[in-house]
C-alpha positions in Angstrom: 10.3 30.3 -56.6 10.1 33.2 -59.0 10.0 36.9 -57.9 6.5 37.9 -56.9 5.0 41.2 -57.7 1.8 42.6 -56.4 0.0 42.0 -59.7 1.3 38.5 -60.0 0.3 37.5 -56.5 -2.8 39.5 -55.9 -4.1 41.1 -59.1 -6.3 43.5 -57.2 -5.6 43.2 -53.5 -8.6 41.5 -51.9 -9.8 43.5 -48.9 -11.5 40.4 -47.4 -8.3 38.4 -47.1 -9.2 35.7 -49.7 -6.7 33.0 -50.2 -4.6 33.8 -53.1 -3.5 30.1 -53.1 -6.9 29.2 -54.6 -6.0 31.0 -57.9 -3.9 29.6 -60.7 -1.1 32.0 -59.7 -0.1 29.6 -56.8 3.4 28.3 -57.2 4.1 24.6 -56.7 7.7 23.2 -56.4 8.4 19.5 -57.2 11.3 19.5 -54.8 8.9 20.6 -52.0 6.2 18.1 -53.1 3.1 20.2 -52.8 4.2 23.6 -51.4 1.2 25.9 -51.4 2.2 29.5 -51.0 -0.3 32.1 -49.9 0.6 35.7 -49.3 -2.4 37.7 -48.0 -3.5 40.5 -45.8 -4.5 39.4 -42.2 -8.0 41.0 -42.6 -9.5 37.9 -41.0 -8.3 36.1 -38.0 -6.2 33.5 -39.9 -3.3 33.9 -37.6 -2.5 36.1 -34.6 -4.2 39.5 -34.2 -7.1 40.2 -36.6 -6.9 43.2 -38.9 -3.1 43.4 -38.4 -1.4 45.5 -41.1 1.0 42.8 -42.2 1.2 40.1 -44.9 1.3 36.4 -44.1 2.7 33.4 -45.8 1.3 29.9 -45.3 3.5 27.0 -46.3 2.6 23.3 -46.4 5.4 20.9 -46.6 6.4 17.4 -45.4 3.1 16.9 -43.5 3.2 20.3 -41.7 1.6 23.6 -42.4 2.7 26.9 -40.8 2.0 30.6 -40.9 4.8 33.1 -41.2 4.6 36.9 -40.7 6.2 38.8 -43.6 5.8 42.4 -42.6 3.7 45.3 -43.9 5.6 46.0 -47.2 4.6 43.9 -50.1 7.9 43.9 -51.9 9.8 42.9 -48.7 7.1 40.3 -48.0 7.6 38.7 -51.4 11.4 38.5 -50.9 11.0 37.1 -47.4 8.6 34.5 -48.7 11.1 33.3 -51.3 13.8 33.2 -48.7 11.7 31.1 -46.3 10.8 28.8 -49.2 14.5 28.2 -50.1 15.5 27.7 -46.5 12.8 25.2 -45.8 13.9 23.1 -48.8 17.3 22.6 -47.2 16.5 22.6 -43.5 14.1 21.1 -41.0 10.8 22.6 -39.9 12.2 23.3 -36.4 15.2 25.2 -37.9 12.9 27.2 -40.1 10.6 28.1 -37.3 13.5 29.2 -35.1 14.9 31.4 -37.8 11.7 33.0 -39.3 9.2 32.9 -36.4 10.5 35.4 -33.7 8.1 34.1 -31.1 9.1 30.5 -31.6 12.0 30.4 -29.1 9.9 32.2 -26.6 6.9 29.9 -27.0 9.2 27.0 -26.6 10.7 28.3 -23.3 7.5 29.6 -21.9 5.4 26.4 -22.2 4.5 25.7 -18.6 3.4 22.7 -16.7 -0.1 24.0 -16.3 -0.4 24.9 -20.0 0.7 21.5 -21.1 -1.8 19.8 -18.8 -4.5 22.1 -20.2 -3.6 21.1 -23.7 -3.7 17.4 -22.9 -7.1 18.0 -21.3 -8.4 19.7 -24.5 -6.9 17.4 -27.1 -5.6 14.2 -25.4 -9.0 12.4 -25.3 -8.3 11.2 -21.8 -11.1 10.3 -19.3 -11.5 13.3 -16.9 -10.8 11.1 -13.9 -7.7 9.6 -15.6 -6.4 13.1 -16.6 -6.9 14.3 -13.0 -4.9 11.4 -11.6 -2.1 11.8 -14.1 -1.9 15.6 -13.6 -1.9 15.2 -9.8 1.1 12.8 -9.9 3.0 15.1 -12.3 2.4 18.1 -10.2 3.6 16.2 -7.1 6.9 15.5 -8.9 7.2 19.1 -10.0 6.5 20.3 -6.5 9.2 18.1 -5.1 11.8 19.1 -7.7 11.1 22.9 -7.3 10.7 22.6 -3.5 7.3 24.4 -3.6 6.0 24.6 -0.1 3.0 26.9 -0.3 -0.2 25.8 1.3 -2.9 24.1 -0.8 -3.1 21.0 -2.9 -4.9 19.8 -6.0 -6.9 17.2 -4.1 -10.1 19.3 -4.3 -10.4 20.4 -8.0 -14.0 21.6 -7.5 -12.8 24.7 -5.8 -13.3 28.0 -7.6 -9.9 29.4 -6.6 -6.6 27.9 -7.4 -4.3 27.5 -4.4 -0.9 29.2 -4.2 0.7 25.8 -4.4 -1.1 24.9 -7.6 -0.4 28.3 -9.2 3.3 27.9 -8.4 3.5 24.4 -9.8 1.5 25.2 -12.9 3.7 28.2 -13.6 6.8 26.2 -13.7 8.4 26.1 -17.2 8.2 22.6 -18.6 11.7 22.6 -20.1 13.1 23.0 -16.5 11.7 19.6 -15.5 14.5 17.4 -16.9 15.0 13.6 -16.7 18.0 14.1 -14.5 15.9 16.1 -12.0 13.1 13.6 -12.0 15.6 10.8 -11.3 17.0 12.8 -8.4 13.5 13.4 -7.0 12.8 9.6 -7.2 16.0 8.7 -5.4 15.5 11.3 -2.7 11.9 10.3 -2.2 12.8 6.7 -1.3 16.0 7.5 0.6 13.9 8.6 3.6 13.9 4.9 4.8 16.7 2.4 5.1 17.1 -0.2 2.3 15.3 -3.5 2.6 12.8 -2.4 5.2 9.1 -2.7 4.8 8.8 1.1 4.8 11.4 1.4 2.0 9.7 -1.3 -0.1 6.4 0.6 0.3 7.7 4.0 -0.8 9.5 2.4 -3.7 6.2 1.0 -4.9 4.6 4.5 -4.4 7.4 6.2 -6.3 7.0 3.8 -9.2 3.3 4.4 -9.2 3.7 8.2 -9.2 6.2 8.0 -12.1 4.1 5.6 -14.1 1.0 7.9 -13.9 2.9 11.1 -14.5 4.7 9.7 -17.5 1.4 8.8 -19.1 0.8 12.5 -19.8 3.7 12.2 -22.3 2.6 8.9 -23.9 3.1 8.9 -27.7 -0.6 8.6 -28.5 -1.4 11.6 -26.2 1.3 13.8 -27.6 0.3 12.8 -31.2 -3.3 14.0 -30.5 -2.1 17.2 -28.9 0.4 18.0 -31.7 -2.2 17.3 -34.4 -4.3 20.1 -33.0 -1.4 22.4 -31.9 1.1 22.1 -34.8 3.0 25.2 -33.5 3.6 23.6 -30.1 7.2 22.5 -29.5 7.9 20.3 -26.6 11.2 20.2 -24.8 13.9 17.8 -25.8 14.5 15.5 -24.1 11.0 15.1 -22.7 10.7 15.1 -18.8 10.6 11.3 -18.5 12.9 10.2 -21.3 15.2 7.4 -20.0 13.9 7.7 -16.5 13.8 4.2 -15.1 11.5 2.7 -12.5 13.0 1.4 -9.3 13.5 -2.4 -9.3 10.6 -4.4 -7.8 10.3 -8.0 -6.9 7.1 -9.7 -8.0 6.8 -11.4 -4.6 6.4 -8.0 -3.0 2.9 -7.8 -4.5 1.7 -11.3 -3.6 -1.4 -11.3 -1.4 -1.2 -12.9 1.9 -4.5 -13.2 3.9 -4.5 -11.8 7.4 -7.8 -13.2 8.6 -10.0 -16.3 8.6 -12.7 -15.3 6.1 -15.3 -17.6 7.6 -14.9 -16.1 11.1 -14.9 -12.6 9.6 -18.2 -13.3 7.9 -19.7 -14.6 11.1 -18.6 -11.5 13.0 -20.0 -9.2 10.2 -23.4 -10.9 10.4 -23.5 -10.5 14.1 -22.1 -6.9 14.4 -22.9 -5.0 11.2 -26.1 -3.7 9.7 -27.5 -1.4 7.1 -25.2 -0.1 4.4 -22.1 -1.4 6.1 -23.3 -5.0 6.0 -24.4 -4.6 2.4 -21.0 -3.2 1.4 -19.3 -6.1 3.2 -21.5 -8.7 1.5 -21.0 -7.3 -2.0 -17.2 -7.0 -1.5 -16.5 -10.4 0.0 -19.4 -12.3 -1.6 -19.3 -10.9 -5.1 -15.9 -9.3 -5.4 -17.2 -5.8 -6.3 -15.0 -2.8 -6.2 -15.7 0.2 -4.0 -17.1 2.4 -6.8 -19.2 -0.5 -8.2 -20.8 -1.0 -4.8 -21.4 2.7 -4.3 -23.2 3.1 -7.6 -24.9 -0.3 -7.8 -28.6 0.1 -8.9 -31.5 -2.1 -7.9 -32.2 -2.6 -11.6 -29.0 -4.6 -11.8 -29.9 -6.9 -8.9 -32.1 -10.0 -9.3 -33.3 -10.6 -5.8 -35.0 -13.9 -6.6 -31.8 -15.5 -7.8 -29.3 -13.3 -5.9 -27.6 -12.3 -9.1 -25.7 -9.0 -9.4 -24.9 -7.5 -12.8 -21.9 -5.2 -13.1 -22.4 -2.9 -16.1 -22.0 0.7 -17.1 -24.8 3.0 -16.1 -25.8 6.7 -16.7 -23.8 7.4 -13.5 -20.5 6.3 -14.9 -18.3 3.8 -16.7 -16.6 0.8 -15.3 -12.8 0.5 -14.7 -12.3 -1.4 -17.9 -14.2 -3.4 -20.6 -13.4 -6.6 -18.7 -15.2 -5.3 -15.6 -18.6 -6.2 -17.1 -20.0 -9.4 -15.6 -22.6 -11.2 -13.5 -22.0 -12.7 -10.1 -24.4 -15.0 -8.2 -24.3 -14.5 -4.5 -24.5 -17.4 -2.0 -27.9 -17.8 -0.4 -26.9 -16.2 2.9 -25.5 -13.2 1.2 -28.5 -12.9 -1.2 -30.8 -12.9 1.9 -29.0 -9.8 3.2 -29.9 -7.9 0.0 -33.5 -9.1 0.1 -33.9 -7.7 3.7 -32.1 -4.5 2.7 -34.5 -4.0 -0.2 -37.4 -3.7 2.3 -35.9 -0.4 3.6 -34.0 0.9 0.5 -36.6 2.3 -1.8 -34.5 4.5 -4.0 -32.7 3.8 -7.2 -29.5 2.8 -5.6 -28.9 -0.2 -3.4 -27.0 1.8 -0.8 -29.0 4.5 1.1 -27.5 7.9 1.0 -28.5 11.6 0.8 -25.5 12.4 -1.4 -26.2 12.5 -5.1 -23.8 10.9 -7.5 -21.6 13.3 -9.6 -20.8 11.6 -13.0 -19.1 14.9 -14.1 -16.6 14.9 -11.1 -13.0 14.7 -12.2 -12.1 12.7 -9.1 -13.4 9.6 -7.6 -16.6 10.6 -5.8 -18.5 8.3 -3.5 -22.1 8.6 -2.2 -21.5 6.6 1.0 -18.1 7.8 2.2 -19.1 7.7 5.8 -20.2 4.0 5.6 -17.0 3.0 3.8 -14.9 4.7 6.5 -16.9 3.1 9.3 -16.5 -0.3 7.7 -12.8 0.2 7.3 -12.5 1.0 11.0 -14.4 -2.2 11.9 -12.2 -4.3 9.6 -9.1 -2.8 11.2 -10.4 -4.0 14.6 -10.7 -7.5 13.0 -7.1 -7.7 12.0 -6.9 -6.3 8.5 -4.0 -3.9 8.8 -3.6 -2.7 5.2 -5.1 0.8 5.8 -5.2 1.9 2.2 -7.2 -1.1 0.9 -9.2 -2.7 3.6 -12.4 -2.9 1.6 -10.4 -4.1 -1.4 -8.9 -6.8 0.8 -12.4 -8.3 1.0 -12.4 -8.5 -2.8 -9.1 -10.4 -2.6 -10.6 -12.8 -0.1 -13.4 -13.4 -2.5 -10.8 -14.2 -5.2 -8.8 -16.5 -2.9 -12.0 -18.4 -1.9 -13.1 -18.8 -5.5 -9.6 -20.0 -6.5 -9.7 -22.5 -3.7 -13.0 -24.0 -4.9 -12.8 -23.5 -8.7 -9.2 -22.8 -9.6 -7.3 -19.7 -10.7 -9.1 -19.4 -14.0 -12.5 -19.2 -12.4 -11.1 -16.7 -9.9 -9.8 -14.4 -12.7 -13.2 -14.6 -14.4 -15.1 -13.9 -11.2 -12.9 -10.9 -10.4 -13.4 -9.7 -14.0 -9.7 -9.2 -14.7 -8.3 -8.7 -18.1 -5.5 -11.2 -17.6 -4.9 -14.2 -15.3 -1.5 -12.8 -14.4 -3.2 -9.9 -12.5 -5.2 -12.4 -10.4 -2.2 -14.6 -9.6 0.0 -11.6 -8.7 -2.3 -9.5 -6.6 -5.4 -11.2 -5.6 -4.9 -14.9 -4.6 -3.6 -15.7 -1.2 -0.7 -18.2 -1.0 -1.6 -19.7 2.4 -1.0 -23.5 2.6 -2.6 -25.9 5.1 0.0 -27.5 7.4 0.9 -31.2 6.9 -1.0 -33.5 9.2 1.3 -35.8 11.2 -1.5 -37.8 12.7 -4.1 -38.6 10.0 -1.7 -40.2 7.6 -2.4 -37.6 5.0 1.0 -36.0 4.3 -0.1 -34.1 1.2 0.1 -30.3 1.3 -3.2 -28.6 0.3 -2.7 -25.1 -1.2 -5.8 -23.0 -0.5 -5.4 -21.1 -3.8 -5.8 -24.3 -5.8 -3.0 -23.2 -8.1 -1.5 -26.7 -8.0 -4.9 -28.3 -8.7 -5.3 -25.9 -11.7 -1.9 -27.0 -13.0 -3.0 -30.6 -12.6 -6.0 -29.9 -14.8 -3.9 -28.3 -17.5 -1.5 -31.3 -17.4 -4.4 -33.7 -17.8 -5.6 -31.7 -20.8 -2.1 -31.8 -22.3 -1.8 -35.5 -21.7 -5.1 -36.1 -23.5 -4.0 -34.1 -26.4 -0.7 -36.0 -26.7 -2.6 -39.3 -26.5 -5.0 -38.2 -29.3 -2.0 -37.1 -31.4 -0.3 -40.5 -30.9 -3.5 -42.3 -32.0 
């Protein structure tokens, strides 16, 4: 870069802060590819405080573009511009920022947990519900590491005031949350229970779930989107979850084992339940719908004549995933329950409720929370002990029943899963009918029909081999 005088760079100094880089005087260096140098007054809000009495330099190099303050004296600004240019040719952007941007180190150390979550919300393109879940899990980890015990949580994001707990967590500097501290938190979290006990297995699954969700805030695609918009932002190195491993899990820990006789449970429901609770039960065990799908189901998506239920996105929200779209035809007894319910439910939604849906809510909001809780209490009395997923257990019973009759492939399709592995691992019961010692039939009969499905695949393979031989 040659020495720059006021006349060479500016001609007459533009009071409006026009880009000098647009003139033929702009210098381009081959070694720097396309380095565009601009020295100008900060008469517009290009960078920092507007109308500040100092000059600025903007350099574009190796895919990055940065502003640098040069001071208020033009001669000194020109010399500093040349110095920055030469330094950048031989060093990295991070080294250049550290040397010539005084606020760089402070910005790096002062990036807080709350500020990073805010930036992800602005530029990460995450669904609001998803962002809320990820942020809540990360705050939970930070709270555990920093031993923050103030009252308040982040479970009610609709509140106007932020709790002391939330303020303390969000004010934590991000570079103080290191992989080592997260690993210590993980181990302390599960150490509350002895190894190889049901309680220990449960908290290990919980810890892995919290880590998995919190780590998603630092996914490559998320950080790429944030850094594209915030090129001056520098994240700590290493990142909080770098090299943090999940606790070992056994796949068999997730296998679903039925606790009830589905037929007897259905008979009891028809005899004891009514109104919304019976409809929820029918849609969960008879169609495999999820809680939110039941809560927001519209009459326009139900064909009463045929008993067909359509699961599709509506103006009140999107589905869990693309594979969640589908149609399910209810058995005649279940369809009759909906027809009778339609006589008293005259609104837009199948379930009757005075609570309006909130598509803008950043957390999972239900219209019929009271009915869901009442049904969960009833299911507990019938032997379903999994307190966190009693209604979802009905969906699993639907999947097991469908697999028993049609095979695992049909069950995966009916449950609207993206892969058959999810169905096999989480949703199909592995109960087996006992061998009969008296009827002469010694063949074991798996209720999941996994073996029958395997036989179908073997038959197809055999036919293909025979065709190839011919």
